[in-house]
C-alpha positions in Angstrom: -15.1 137.4 -30.5 -14.8 133.7 -31.3 -11.6 132.8 -33.2 -12.0 130.7 -36.3 -10.0 127.5 -36.6 -7.2 127.6 -39.2 -7.7 125.8 -42.5 -5.5 122.8 -42.7 -4.0 122.4 -46.2 -3.4 118.7 -47.0 -1.4 116.8 -49.5 -2.5 113.2 -50.2 0.2 110.7 -51.3 -1.2 107.6 -53.0 -3.9 107.5 -55.7 -5.4 104.0 -55.2 -8.8 102.9 -54.0 -8.4 104.0 -50.4 -7.3 107.5 -51.3 -10.3 107.8 -53.5 -12.9 106.2 -51.1 -11.5 107.4 -47.8 -8.7 110.0 -47.5 -9.9 112.6 -50.0 -13.7 112.6 -49.4 -13.2 112.5 -45.6 -10.7 115.4 -45.7 -13.1 117.4 -47.9 -15.9 116.7 -45.4 -14.1 118.5 -42.6 -15.1 122.2 -42.3 -11.5 123.4 -41.7 -9.5 121.3 -44.2 -8.9 121.2 -47.9 -6.9 119.0 -50.3 -4.2 121.1 -52.0 -2.5 118.4 -54.0 -2.6 114.7 -54.7 0.5 112.6 -55.6 0.7 109.3 -57.4 0.3 107.4 -60.7 -3.4 108.4 -61.1 -3.1 111.9 -59.7 -4.5 113.6 -62.7 -7.8 111.7 -62.8 -8.2 111.8 -59.1 -7.6 115.5 -59.0 -10.1 116.1 -61.7 -12.7 114.0 -60.0 -12.5 116.1 -56.8 -11.6 119.4 -58.2 -8.1 119.4 -56.6 -5.9 122.1 -58.2 -2.6 120.2 -58.2 -1.8 116.7 -59.5 1.8 115.4 -58.9 3.9 112.3 -59.3 7.0 113.3 -57.2 6.3 113.0 -53.5 9.5 115.0 -52.6 8.0 118.0 -54.5 4.7 117.6 -52.6 6.4 117.4 -49.2 8.5 120.5 -49.9 5.6 122.7 -50.8 5.0 125.7 -48.4 1.3 125.7 -49.0 0.8 122.3 -47.5 0.5 121.8 -43.7 -0.3 118.1 -43.4 0.1 114.9 -45.4 -1.9 111.7 -45.5 -0.2 108.6 -46.8 -2.3 105.9 -48.6 0.5 104.5 -50.7 2.0 101.0 -50.9 3.0 99.6 -47.5 6.6 99.3 -48.7 6.7 103.1 -49.5 5.3 104.3 -46.2 8.7 104.9 -44.6 10.1 107.0 -47.5 6.9 109.1 -47.8 6.6 109.7 -44.0 10.2 110.6 -43.5 10.1 113.0 -46.4 7.0 114.7 -45.1 8.2 114.9 -41.5 11.6 116.2 -42.6 9.8 119.0 -44.4 7.9 120.0 -41.3 4.5 118.4 -42.2 2.0 116.7 -39.9 1.6 113.0 -41.1 -1.1 110.4 -41.1 0.1 107.0 -42.3 -2.0 104.0 -43.2 -1.4 100.8 -41.4 0.8 98.8 -41.2 3.2 101.6 -40.3 5.9 99.9 -42.3 7.0 96.4 -43.6 10.0 96.0 -41.3 11.0 97.0 -37.7 13.9 99.1 -39.1 11.5 101.2 -41.2 9.0 101.6 -38.4 11.7 102.7 -36.0 13.1 105.2 -38.5 9.6 106.6 -39.0 8.9 106.8 -35.3 12.3 108.4 -34.4 11.9 111.0 -37.1 8.4 111.8 -36.0 9.5 112.1 -32.3 12.1 114.7 -33.3 9.8 116.6 -35.6 7.4 118.1 -33.0 4.7 117.5 -35.6 1.5 115.4 -35.4 2.2 111.7 -36.3 -0.9 109.5 -36.6 -1.3 105.9 -37.5 -4.6 105.1 -39.2 -6.1 102.4 -36.9 -9.8 102.6 -37.9 -11.2 100.2 -35.3 -10.5 102.6 -32.5 -13.2 104.8 -34.0 -16.1 102.3 -33.7 -18.6 103.4 -31.1 -18.8 99.9 -29.8 -15.1 99.6 -29.1 -15.1 103.0 -27.4 -18.0 101.9 -25.2 -16.3 98.6 -24.4 -13.1 100.3 -23.4 -15.0 102.7 -21.0 -17.1 99.9 -19.6 -14.0 97.8 -18.8 -12.4 100.8 -17.1 -15.6 101.2 -15.0 -15.4 97.6 -13.9 -18.7 96.5 -15.5 -17.6 92.9 -16.0 -15.3 92.6 -13.0 -11.7 91.7 -13.6 -10.9 90.8 -17.3 -9.0 87.6 -17.8 -9.6 86.5 -21.4 -10.2 88.2 -24.8 -10.6 86.8 -28.3 -10.8 88.3 -31.7 -12.4 86.4 -34.7 -12.1 87.9 -38.2 -12.6 85.4 -41.0 -14.1 85.3 -44.4 -13.9 83.6 -47.9 -12.7 86.4 -50.1 -9.1 85.1 -50.3 -10.6 82.4 -52.5 -12.7 84.6 -54.7 -10.1 87.3 -55.4 -12.8 89.9 -55.4 -12.4 93.7 -55.6 -12.2 94.0 -51.8 -8.6 92.8 -52.0 -7.5 95.5 -54.4 -4.5 97.5 -53.2 -4.6 101.0 -52.0 -1.9 101.9 -54.5 -1.1 100.5 -57.9 2.5 99.7 -57.0 1.3 97.5 -54.1 1.1 93.7 -54.3 -2.5 92.7 -54.9 -2.7 90.2 -52.1 -0.6 91.1 -49.0 -0.7 88.5 -46.3 -3.4 88.6 -43.6 -0.8 89.5 -40.9 0.3 92.6 -42.9 -3.2 93.5 -44.1 -5.1 93.0 -40.8 -2.8 91.9 -38.1 -1.5 95.4 -37.2 -5.2 96.5 -36.7 -5.9 93.6 -34.3 -2.7 93.9 -32.3 -3.3 97.6 -31.9 -6.9 97.3 -30.8 -5.9 94.6 -28.3 -3.3 96.9 -26.9 -5.6 99.9 -27.0 -8.3 98.2 -25.0 -6.4 95.8 -22.8 -3.0 97.4 -22.3 0.6 96.5 -23.4 1.3 93.1 -24.9 4.1 91.2 -23.0 4.5 88.0 -25.1 3.0 86.3 -28.1 2.9 82.8 -29.7 1.4 82.0 -33.0 1.5 80.7 -36.6 0.7 81.7 -40.1 -0.7 79.4 -42.9 -0.8 79.7 -46.6 -2.6 77.6 -49.3 -1.4 77.2 -52.9 -2.8 79.8 -55.3 -2.9 79.6 -59.1 -1.5 83.1 -59.4 0.7 83.9 -56.4 1.3 87.6 -55.8 4.5 89.6 -56.2 5.8 90.5 -52.8 7.5 93.6 -51.8 11.2 92.9 -51.3 11.1 93.7 -47.5 7.6 92.4 -46.8 6.7 91.6 -43.2 6.7 87.9 -44.1 8.2 86.0 -47.0 4.9 84.4 -47.9 1.5 86.1 -48.2 -0.3 84.2 -45.4 -4.0 83.3 -45.7 -4.6 82.5 -42.0 -3.1 83.7 -38.7 -3.6 82.3 -35.3 -2.1 83.7 -32.2 -2.2 83.9 -28.4 -0.9 86.9 -26.5 -0.3 87.7 -22.9 -1.0 91.3 -21.9 1.2 92.6 -19.1 -1.9 93.0 -16.8 -2.5 89.2 -17.0 -5.2 89.0 -19.6 -4.8 86.3 -22.2 -6.0 87.1 -25.7 -6.6 84.8 -28.7 -6.7 86.1 -32.3 -7.9 84.2 -35.4 -7.7 85.9 -38.8 -8.5 84.1 -42.1 -9.5 84.8 -45.7 -10.0 81.1 -46.6 -12.7 80.0 -44.1 -16.4 80.6 -43.9 -17.3 83.7 -41.8 -18.1 83.0 -38.2 -19.9 86.4 -37.9 -20.9 89.1 -40.4 -17.6 90.9 -39.6 -14.9 90.8 -37.0 -15.4 91.4 -33.3 -13.5 91.7 -30.0 -14.8 89.8 -27.0 -13.6 90.4 -23.5 -14.5 88.0 -20.6 -14.3 89.1 -17.0 -15.1 87.6 -13.6 -18.6 89.1 -13.7 -19.6 88.9 -17.4 -18.4 89.6 -20.9 -18.6 92.3 -23.5 -18.4 92.0 -27.3 -17.9 94.9 -29.8 -17.6 94.9 -33.6 -14.5 95.6 -35.6 -15.3 97.4 -38.8 -15.1 100.7 -40.7 -18.3 101.7 -39.0 -20.8 99.9 -41.2 -21.4 97.2 -38.5 -21.1 98.8 -35.1 -22.4 97.2 -31.9 -21.7 96.3 -28.3 -23.3 93.4 -26.5 -23.1 92.1 -22.9 -23.5 88.6 -21.5 -23.5 87.6 -17.8 -23.5 84.2 -16.0 -27.0 84.9 -14.8 -28.2 86.0 -18.3 -25.9 84.4 -20.8 -27.7 85.4 -24.0 -26.0 88.4 -25.7 -27.9 91.6 -25.1 -27.4 94.7 -27.3 -26.3 97.9 -25.4 -27.2 101.3 -26.6 -24.8 103.4 -28.8 -25.0 106.7 -30.6 -27.6 106.8 -33.4 -24.8 107.1 -36.0 -23.7 103.5 -35.1 -26.8 102.1 -36.8 -26.4 104.0 -40.1 -24.8 101.1 -41.8 -22.1 103.3 -43.4 -18.3 103.3 -42.9 -18.5 106.4 -40.6 -15.5 105.3 -38.5 -13.3 106.3 -41.5 -14.5 109.8 -41.4 -14.2 110.1 -37.6 -10.6 108.8 -37.9 -9.6 111.3 -40.6 -11.3 114.1 -38.8 -9.5 113.1 -35.6 -6.2 113.6 -37.4 -7.2 117.0 -38.8 -8.5 118.1 -35.4 -5.1 117.1 -33.9 -3.3 119.2 -36.6 -5.5 122.1 -35.6 -5.1 121.7 -31.8 -1.5 120.6 -31.9 -2.1 117.3 -30.0 -3.6 113.9 -30.3 -6.6 112.8 -28.3 -5.0 110.3 -26.0 -8.3 108.4 -25.4 -8.6 107.4 -29.1 -5.9 108.6 -31.5 -2.9 106.4 -32.4 0.6 107.9 -32.9 3.6 106.3 -34.7 4.6 104.9 -31.4 1.4 102.8 -31.5 2.1 101.8 -35.0 5.5 100.7 -34.0 4.1 98.7 -31.1 1.9 96.7 -33.5 5.0 96.2 -35.7 6.9 94.7 -32.7 4.0 92.4 -32.0 3.8 91.1 -35.5 7.5 90.5 -35.6 7.4 88.6 -32.4 4.6 86.4 -33.7 6.7 85.4 -36.7 9.7 84.8 -34.4 7.6 82.6 -32.2 6.6 80.5 -35.2 10.2 79.8 -36.0 11.3 79.0 -32.4 8.0 77.3 -31.4 7.6 79.1 -28.1 6.4 82.2 -26.5 8.3 85.3 -27.6 8.5 88.6 -25.7 7.2 91.7 -27.4 9.3 94.8 -27.3 7.7 98.1 -26.2 8.3 101.4 -28.0 10.8 103.7 -26.2 
């Protein structure tokens, strides 16, 4: 007789846009999961919207509940450490949004606590769940473009000047406009490391333009100024050089971001998105025009399906007791991205390449 998977009972911390648009609906779409409680300033309205039985404002009370197995954290970046440590200390599995924290000290505390807990710890790096990125990673491993030697990521747009709704925080206590390094840099350092291996050193800079209404920063923000543009080079330990350009103040070079990897026999390019734009393309010296390669039908739906796959990946790990090492990110991966961001800021101060620490 086939055994049924257990029902994972989840508490959601954070009641902003991302909890509403991603965490709660994606958990509810999993056949073996339910949301038991939601915690935050808007918990009552969010609980009523989704038929959740318990609305709370005290995260300690949520984390101590015996009828909760797992927690997802969609709160302000500056609160991630407090919320994750509380959940892990009470024996809960934890998914935390990126960036893992706003300082190295916080990220190390979270990772050390997670390592001692014997519970699932999961960093929400959505780009890993794009079909194009998964295909690119496999094709590299199979030697399809020879030996990789160069990579580049472009992710730019105008919305830093329009102040549109896309920049709203995931929690009402979060600064409205965190810097691009904090908002997107952790994603890009992680996907670089995930696809191309550990990062050995980095050099880069950040740039900010004057705004008529500057945001209020968290007291321990990753950087002291909410940057509008980030440029960086990194050296992976396998010899690949990688260039990153992130901006919210320049016209988009492409509909959305992408990762391009160049090898001795060709190049591959894959989109970086929540799944709404998902592709992989190939170019070779003999046929330089970019050619689309086939992906799963879901890649063409035009919907943010990578978010659902990510949340389901976490829930499946809670059920099985282990992450999928081919795709899922732990707190160790979140910490690795934190180290890379910190090294970039240090390199800007000293004006030279800066080594990137690896998680223990």
